[in-house]
C-alpha positions, -999 to 999 in steps of 0.1 A, spaced: 6 -161 -51 -8 -194 -39 -37 -191 -15 -18 -211 13 11 -187 10 -12 -157 14 -28 -173 45 7 -180 60 17 -144 54 -15 -131 70 -9 -152 101 27 -143 104 19 -106 99 -8 -106 125 12 -127 151 47 -115 143 63 -149 152 47 -183 148 58 -219 154 62 -239 122 43 -268 138 15 -246 147 12 -232 112 12 -267 98 -17 -278 121 -37 -247 114 -35 -251 77 -40 -288 77 -7 -298 61 24 -318 72 53 -302 89 74 -311 58 50 -293 35 50 -263 57 88 -261 58 88 -262 20 62 -234 18 83 -214 43 115 -221 24 99 -208 -8 86 -176 10 121 -171 26 137 -174 -9 114 -145 -19 126 -125 10 92 -125 27 97 -146 58 126 -158 80 127 -193 95 145 -194 129 147 -222 154 113 -237 145 96 -203 141 86 -182 112 85 -144 112 83 -116 86 116 -108 70 108 -70 70 74 -56 81 82 -24 61 89 -41 28 63 -34 2 68 -67 -15 60 -85 17 29 -64 25 15 -71 -10 7 -107 -1 -12 -97 31 -49 -94 22 -39 -96 -15 -74 -102 -28 -89 -72 -9 -61 -50 -21 -65 -60 -57 -102 -52 -55 -94 -18 -41 -68 -12 -68 -92 -21 -96 -119 2 -82 -93 30 -80 -82 23 -115 -117 32 -127 -109 68 -118 -79 70 -142 -86 75 -179 -63 65 -207 -37 92 -212 -38 105 -177 -9 117 -156 -13 109 -119 9 109 -87 12 78 -66 28 75 -32 43 43 -17 22 14 -4 10 -20 -14 -25 -9 -26 -8 18 -46 16 -6 -61 -13 -29 -72 -31 2 -86 -1 9 -109 1 -27 -119 -36 -27 -128 -32 5 -148 -2 -11 -166 -24 -41 -176 -56 -23 -184 -49 13 -195 -30 31 -223 -4 59 -221 -7 66 -184 21 86 -167 28 79 -131 48 104 -110 59 86 -78 84 87 -50 84 49 -48 113 30 -63 94 -2 -56 66 9 -79 90 20 -106 106 -15 -105 72 -33 -101 60 -21 -136 93 -19 -154 80 -44 -180 50 -22 -189 55 -3 -221 22 16 -219 30 32 -185 57 59 -181 71 63 -146 87 95 -134 106 89 -102 109 119 -78 142 125 -62 150 124 -25 166 105 3 161 67 -2 145 47 26 159 12 20 132 -7 39 102 10 23 120 16 -10 107 52 -11 121 87 -16 116 112 13 130 145 24 130 181 11 140 171 -25 106 153 -28 89 187 -24 112 204 -49 106 177 -75 69 175 -69 65 212 -75 74 206 -111 40 189 -116 3 194 -111 -21 165 -115 -58 158 -111 -52 130 -86 -27 118 -60 -31 82 -48 -17 74 -13 -19 46 13 -25 49 50 -15 29 81 -44 39 102 -72 63 112 -80 86 141 -116 98 145 -118 135 142 -82 137 129 -81 116 98 -57 92 81 -23 84 97 11 71 88 37 52 109 66 72 95 70 110 98 92 113 67 68 94 45 39 114 59 57 146 50 62 132 14 25 127 11 18 163 22 44 176 -3 29 156 -32 -6 166 -22 3 202 -28 7 193 -65 -27 175 -69 -63 187 -72 -76 157 -53 -62 130 -30 -74 93 -32 -66 72 -2 -64 34 -9 -65 12 22 -81 -19 36 -110 -16 61 -90 -33 89 -68 -2 91 -96 16 108 -91 -6 138 -57 10 146 -39 43 142 -3 53 137 16 83 153 17 107 124 -15 123 110 -14 129 72 -34 161 76 -49 162 41 -74 189 51 -78 216 24 -79 190 -4 -109 170 -16 -103 135 -3 -118 102 -14 -114 68 4 -113 36 -17 -116 6 6 -132 -29 8 -167 -39 19 -155 -47 54 -157 -10 64 -181 -7 94 -210 18 95 -193 35 124 -160 39 106 -178 51 75 -197 77 95 -164 89 110 -148 92 76 -177 111 61 -179 134 91 -145 148 80 -158 154 45 -141 123 29 -161 106 1 -162 68 3 -160 43 -26 -163 6 -17 -147 -20 -39 
């Protein structure tokens, strides 16, 4: 993705709704160029142009979130990929960092099997012959393109893996990682029952906010993989709960 497109998506994600003329001024381009950029992003289903404004097409769409802080997420994915040897079987939950992890594995590893509840991830690496994807069943959430519900637990119980990779929407000191959706959080817990270790992939900015649903990963060894923007205070809070930290 072009750097200007990534910056546009970062601004729109942060501000929710932005004037097209304001975007053009801030990026130092003409209004005509900005409209062309936005038209291209709209064609990809990432933004919507409406009455001189631009906004995200769907804040829950994984494809749209991939472009936000793409470089940081790719570094996180590459660092996490170092934990996966050739021939491994892993579980991967939904999320943009997780999707990039599987893409990195598809490009750099051999004979990796990915058990996932994410239809997006299954589609994202459908061209990769060296990665086998096993898609867990469940109720399909259209926006997040992920399977949730009791059937996820039933299917996940058929596997046991060394590592489960998950994303997070936020953090609460003394509580742990959080998710914005109760059904997706429950899917994470179900999958965690079938893994020896949980690896959380998330950008450092997530520690500035929290969501309503704690993931409650206590009882499993947990490792955080994040970018170098993680503050000392946040790192202390993470390590206080027994979570190991790897910085990309």
